[in-house]
SEZA-88906 format. One record per residue (C-alpha): x, y, z; residue in one letter. Coordinates in steps of 0.05 Angstrom, whole numbers, padded with zeros to 5 digits, always signed. Each point is the difference from the previous one (the first is absolute). Example, Ala and Ser with C-alpha at 12.3 -4.5 7.8 and 13.67 -1.06 7.14 Angstrom:
<nodes>
+00246-00090+00156A/+00027+00069-00013S/
</nodes>
This chain:
<nodes>
-00402-00301+00266M/+00052+00039+00042I/+00067-00014+00011F/+00045+00024+00052E/+00063+00017-00031T/+00016+00016-00076I/+00032-00068-00011D/-00058-00037-00017A/+00031-00050-00050S/-00038-00051-00041G/-00061+00043+00002H/-00030+00039-00071E/-00042+00036+00022E/+00017+00039+00074V/-00062+00048+00004V/+00014+00028+00073F/+00062+00004+00027C/+00012+00034+00073H/+00066+00029+00006N/+00023+00053+00047K/+00078+00008-00033D/-00043+00005-00060A/-00019+00064+00004G/-00084-00003-00020L/-00024+00039+00057N/+00037+00054-00034G/-00044-00003-00063M/-00058-00008+00048T/+00018+00075+00029Y/+00014+00017-00062K/-00069-00002-00012A/-00012+00024+00069A/+00025+00062+00003V/-00016+00020-00069S/-00073+00001+00017G/-00024-00066-00047L/-00044-00043+00011N/+00049-00055-00015L/+00037-00053+00042G/+00074-00021-00022G/+00031-00056-00033G/+00056-00013-00054K/+00009-00070-00063A/+00073-00014-00017V/+00022-00033-00072I/+00066-00025+00004W/+00042+00013-00051G/+00046+00032-00042D/-00040+00066-00017P/+00057+00013-00057N/-00018-00072-00024H/-00044-00042+00022G/-00073+00032-00019K/-00050-00027-00053S/-00067+00018-00010E/-00017-00076+00025A/+00030+00012+00066L/-00045+00070+00006F/-00048-00025-00014R/-00011-00063+00049A/+00026+00057+00049F/-00065+00025-00015G/-00038-00066-00006R/+00026-00012+00077F/-00028+00084+00021I/-00071-00023-00030N/+00006-00060+00045S/-00002+00043+00065L/-00070+00045-00025N/+00019+00062+00002G/+00037-00002+00083R/+00061+00019-00035Y/+00014+00049-00065I/+00060-00003-00025T/+00048+00058-00043A/+00079+00013-00014E/+00046+00000+00042D/+00077-00010+00002V/+00024-00033-00060G/-00080-00003-00033I/-00019+00050-00055D/-00082+00017-00042V/+00018-00045-00058N/+00005-00059+00063D/-00057+00033+00029M/-00035-00017-00067E/+00008-00068-00001Y/-00025-00011+00064V/-00061+00043-00016L/-00026-00052-00053K/-00012-00044+00058E/-00027+00035+00057T/-00032+00070+00005E/+00030+00002+00077F/+00056+00041-00034V/+00025+00068+00001T/+00057+00049-00036G/-00021-00026-00071V/-00002+00043-00057H/-00049+00064-00007Q/-00020-00027-00059V/-00025-00064+00051H/-00034+00046+00045G/+00065+00014+00043G/+00054+00047+00027S/+00048-00027-00035G/+00070-00006+00038D/-00006+00022+00073P/+00075+00024+00010S/-00009+00060-00019P/-00051+00005+00053F/+00031-00029+00043T/+00066+00054+00003A/-00057+00049-00004Y/-00014-00011+00075G/+00070-00009+00016V/+00008+00066-00025L/-00057+00021+00050Q/+00029-00028+00059G/+00073+00018-00019L/-00037+00069+00018M/-00029-00012+00051A/+00052-00026+00037A/+00050+00063-00030L/-00059+00040+00035N/+00006-00041+00052H/+00080+00006+00013K/+00017+00076-00032H/-00067+00036-00005G/-00009-00003-00081D/-00014-00041-00046E/+00058+00027-00055E/+00021-00078-00027V/+00049+00035-00049G/+00040+00034+00057K/+00017-00077+00025R/+00051-00054-00025S/-00020-00072-00002Y/+00028-00066+00000A/-00053-00048-00033V/+00017-00064+00003Q/-00037-00048-00062G/-00029+00042-00082V/-00051-00052-00020G/-00061+00016-00020H/-00032+00038+00069V/+00076+00025+00019G/+00011+00014-00063M/-00066+00052-00001E/+00011+00030+00065F/+00076+00026-00021V/-00032+00035-00066K/-00049+00028+00047L/+00071+00031+00044L/+00028+00017-00062H/-00054+00040-00021E/+00008+00040+00073R/+00082+00004-00021G/+00017-00041+00061A/+00075-00036+00011K/-00009-00070-00019V/+00038-00070+00019F/-00020-00061-00028V/+00016-00068+00001T/-00031-00064-00028D/+00012-00066-00010I/-00005+00015-00079N/+00058+00030-00023P/-00051+00027-00058A/-00054+00035+00036L/+00071+00031+00046V/+00025+00020-00068Q/-00076+00024-00028K/-00012+00040+00074A/+00070+00030-00015V/-00005+00020-00070D/-00078+00021-00003E/-00010+00029+00069L/+00072+00031+00016G/+00007-00057+00055C/+00064-00011+00028E/+00014-00081+00003A/+00033-00034+00069V/+00005-00074+00004A/-00046-00036+00037L/+00039-00014+00071E/+00012+00081-00002D/-00059+00038-00006I/-00017-00013+00078Y/+00077+00033+00002D/-00039+00071-00035V/-00007+00071+00031D/-00064+00004-00026A/-00053+00040+00042D/-00054-00053-00009V/+00015-00080-00012Y/-00044-00030-00049S/-00013-00075-00005P/-00039-00022-00058C/+00024-00072-00016A/-00020-00062+00057L/-00009+00017+00073G/+00045-00014+00065G/+00062+00045-00025T/-00009+00039+00055V/+00042-00037+00038N/+00048-00020+00068D/+00052+00003-00054K/-00019+00063-00041T/-00027+00044+00049I/+00068+00019+00022D/+00017+00020-00069R/-00077+00042-00012I/+00030+00074+00007K/-00072+00020-00028A/-00048+00039+00063R/-00064-00033-00038I/-00023-00062-00026I/-00053-00006-00065C/-00011-00046-00047G/-00034-00054-00041A/+00010-00058+00021A/-00039-00046+00054N/+00034-00018+00066N/+00057+00043+00004Q/+00024+00003+00073L/+00031-00070+00007A/-00030-00001+00064S/-00050+00035+00053N/+00079+00018+00040E/+00027+00029-00070I/-00053+00050+00005G/-00003+00017+00081D/+00082+00009-00016E/-00028+00057-00057L/-00036+00036+00044T/+00049-00003+00058R/+00050+00018-00056R/-00039+00064-00032G/-00015-00032-00058V/-00070+00003-00030L/-00033-00053-00038Y/-00065+00009-00038A/-00023-00065+00011P/-00006-00042-00073D/-00064-00025-00002Y/-00039+00056+00017A/+00050+00046-00051V/-00012-00053-00047N/-00066-00016-00002A/-00019+00034-00078G/+00019-00061-00035G/-00052-00018+00040L/-00060+00050+00003M/+00014+00000-00077N/-00019-00063-00020V/-00049+00002+00061S/-00056+00042-00046L/-00001-00053-00054E/-00043-00032+00031I/-00062+00047+00001D/+00029+00029-00068G/+00063+00042-00004Y/+00004+00081+00005N/+00075+00019-00012R/-00028+00061+00035E/-00024-00026+00056R/+00069-00044+00017A/+00036+00055-00013M/-00038+00038+00067R/+00002-00060+00039M/+00073-00007-00011M/+00011+00070+00031R/-00022-00027+00062T/+00060-00034+00020I/+00029+00063+00008Y/-00051+00007+00056Y/-00008-00065+00028N/+00089-00001+00011V/-00019+00056+00024G/-00039-00029+00048R/+00050-00054+00030I/+00037+00065+00004F/-00029+00034+00050E/-00026-00073+00044I/+00077-00017+00009A/-00007+00078+00028D/-00044-00012+00042R/+00007-00060+00025D/+00075-00004-00003G/+00007-00064-00035I/+00041-00021-00078P/-00036+00016-00059T/+00003-00063-00022Y/-00056-00016+00070K/-00036+00059-00008A/-00013-00015-00074A/-00027-00080+00025D/-00034+00032+00057R/-00040+00044-00057M/-00012-00063-00036A/-00028-00041+00049E/-00036+00055+00040E/-00039-00001-00076R/-00004-00072-00001I/-00029-00004+00062A/-00054+00046+00000A/-00021-00025-00076I/+00003-00073+00038G/-00062+00021+00040K/-00047+00034-00046L/-00041-00052-00031R/-00016+00022-00065L/-00018-00062-00050P/+00048+00011-00070H/+00066+00014+00064L/+00042-00063-00005G/-00028-00012-00075Q/+00023-00004-00053S/-00051+00016-00060A/+00057+00038-00055P/-00045+00029-00052R/+00052+00028-00049F/-00043+00037-00034M/+00021+00027-00082G/+00044-00075+00003R/+00000-00024-00070R/+00035-00079+00008Q/+00064+00004-00047S/
</nodes>
């Protein structure tokens, strides 16, 4: 069943939904740029993550995922945690990011944050010729799962960090435990920082904020950070280096993808370090061809998709997850 818009009232199960504004092509491009033989997609459970969770809800979600027979493999994201995925695991094997005792890799947030750090170092090297994270200041928007882990990495390297979040308790935690400076939600764009790091929801770099952002580098964990391609073009004209989000934040996807064949943490860390080289390659393409970095990232992803699409290998395009070492809860 394919719908052209997200709004499809009356349908309890929307299996495929094509909508260009949803930004789901970024998920496919993320996998392609990262060298993974995976497509892309997102699942959404509508509700309040603070009050609406239950075992029944996530087990029902697991049954739905199982009905897709491996065409979609789920994992936690905004508002979801490892414990929620444990309920999903009761109904389907097509779930990643479960507890290590069940053969999973656990919470992917630290790995996503580590990947963002790799992308950041590539951006610093391209812009300034060094990778000295601690010499710069950062305006971090969002200190949830990934954002907090990223701030920890910045703190460990001696960086000055300004933070904001819709949850005041998380902001206070970052202030108390990591020495960050709290900033009001709408004031984060006005901070005189070297790097703006959007680590919450997307679209925060837009026509209302672009004139306020003082940072010369944009690098963060959020998906779909640019409200439009025109914003990306304008950043380039202004000399602001944008590290394309789906290349930078691919660490979590890389990490959980390894659960399919049997998880190995050392292999995961090696894979995430390739983000540094992937992002660096994107910058090289942008400079060589005189195009914005978001276009360079798209080109890099599309070239790999086209090249792989020409292959005639029996396993491509099929989902045959094995989940070695996986034990049902």
